[in-house]
N, C-alpha and C positions, 0 to 999 in steps of 0.2 A: 368877190371873185374867189374861186377855189384854185389853189396852186399846190404843186407837189410838196409834201413834207411828211416826215415820219410821225405817227401818233405815239402817244405814251403807252397805251394799253391795247393789246390786240390778242385775240384768242388764236388766230392762225396767221401764218406767214407763207405767202406763195412766191415762187420765182418761175422763170421760164426755162424750158429745155427744148431742143429740137425733137420733133416726133420720131425721127429715124435714129435717134441715139438711145441705146439701152446700155447703161454702164454696168448693170448687174450681169447681163449676158457676157459683156467683155471681161468682167472680173472672173466669171465662171470658166471662160475659155482660157484666159491667161491671168491666173492669180498673181498679183504683185508680191514682192518680197517685203512689204511693209503693210501696216494696217490702213487700209483705204477707207476714208470716210465718204460714203456715197453721197450724203447731203452736200458736203463740201465740193465733191467732184462736179455735181450738177450746178453748184453755185459758181464755179469757175466758168462753166459754159454760159450761165446766165449773165455773168459780168461782161463777157465778150459780146453777147447779143445786145445787152444794154448799151454798150459803147457804140455799136453799130446804129442803134436807134437814136442815140443822142447826136450822132454825126449827121443823121438825116435831118434833124431839127435845125442844125447849124448850116448844113449845106445839102440841099435836096438833090444836087447834081453830082455828088460824089459817088464813087464806086464803093459800095459798102462791103463788098467781098474782097476787093483787091487790097484795101488799106489794112495795115496791121493795127491792132488795138492794144495800147499799153496797159499793163496791169502792175500797179505799184506793189513792190515786194513788202513794204512796211505794212500796207493795208492788208495784204493777203496773210501775212504772218499773224496779224491781230485776230484773224479768223481761225487759222490753223498753223501751228508751228511747223508742221511737216508739209507745208504747201509746195515746196520744191519737188518732192517726190510725186505728189499728185499731178503737178503740171508735166513733169517728165513722162509720167505714165500716159497722159493724154496726148503727148507729142510723139510717143513711140509708134513706129510704123510696124504694127504687129502682122503676122502672116494672115493673109486672106481678108482681114478686116481693116488693115491700114491704121492710120492715125486720125485723131479728131482735130488737133491743132497743128498748124504750121507756125514756127517761131522765128522771129527776126532776132539775130544776135544782139547782145548788149553793146551799147555804144556809150561813150562818155556823155553824161548828162541826159541819158535817155533810158527809160525802163525797157525791160524785155517786152516784146509786143507779140500778139498772137492773132491769127485769123483761122477760119475754118478751111479745111482742104476742100477742093472743088466738089467732092461727093456730097457735101452738106450745103451747097449753095441752093438758094431758092426753095428751101424746105420750110414747111409750116412749123409753128411752135405750139407747145401745149403747157399748161400749168403744172408745176411740181410743188407739192406741199412739203415744206421743211418740217422734219420731225425731231431733229437734234435740238434739244432745249438750250444747250449751251451756245449753239450757233445762232439760234433765234435771239438769245439775250445779247449776243455781240452785234447782231444786225440792228438791234434797237438801242445801241449805245447812245446815240444823240437823238433821243426820242421826245425831247421836251417840246411842247407846243410853244411856238413863238408868235406873238401878236405884233405885227409890224407897227412902227411908229405912226404911219398914216392912218391905220385903223384906230389906234388909241386916241389919235387927235380928232379924227372926223366922225368915227362911228363907235364911240365907247359903249353906247347902249346895246350894241350887238354882241359884245364880248361874252357876257354871261350866258347868252343863248347858244353860243357856238359849242357844239358837241359832236365830236368826230364819229361817235357810234351811231348817230342818227341818219347818216348818209349811207344808204345801201345800194348795191348794184347786183343785178342778175348776172353773176359772173360768167357762167358757162354760156348763157344765152347771148351775152355780149360778144364772147369769143367766137361763138358759132356764126353770128352775124358778120363779124369781121372776116372770118374765113370765107363766107359766101361772097363778100365784096371782093376778096382776092380772086376767087374763081371768076367773077364777072369782069373785073377790071384788069387783073394781072399785074397790079401795082404792089410789088413786095415792099417797097419803101413805105407807102401809106399803111400797109398792113402792119408792119413792125411798129411804126409810130403810134398807130391807134391801139395796138396791143398793150403798149406800156402805159398809155393813158388809162386804159381799162384796169390794168394791174395796180396802178397807184390808187385808184378809188377803192379797189378790193382790199388792199393792204392799209387803207386809211392814210395814205401819204399825201396829205394836202393840208394847207393852212389858209388863214384868212388874210387877204391883202386889200388895199384900196388904191386905185389909180384915178385921181380926180378927172383926168382928161377923157377917160373912157367909161368909167363906172357910173 
């Protein structure tokens, strides 16, 4: 069985952004007073979309747009020390173009949380290739392949044959098919859930496991 996990070596790293968000246009119109890392800005958007998709897997009946998505400041700081200014910029209600995020204030024992403002609801996503080498390296911090105890015990003969590079996916074709399904069915939750399954295969985020009851 293939399950999500980060691989050790990869040539490319993709994340998701909303199709109707162009941060470069926003920066051109309203230049911030700090050095804005475009890759990290899109990564923040990706993190919120990812949280929405994860919530679908846990509760298919939840309102993915109404709920705020917590982003851990310690994790964000590990990617970019100036993460606060990046988030503030995305939360700023700029003239004519508005804000990207709505933020729920800090509460004791709870992280700041974010959701997309209504203009960005029910929008399709598209892949974004990370080009910041330092950011890619940080995204791969815990990239060691882990072989579960079940696999080592029951299927040790498979371990030497497991090579993450050998599993390929027709990335854009899979995304296009997923978009076609959205147009046919109108199920945004299924669309987001499938999109992240596609992305995990593209990025090599899987590992080998063994469940005796089902495998």
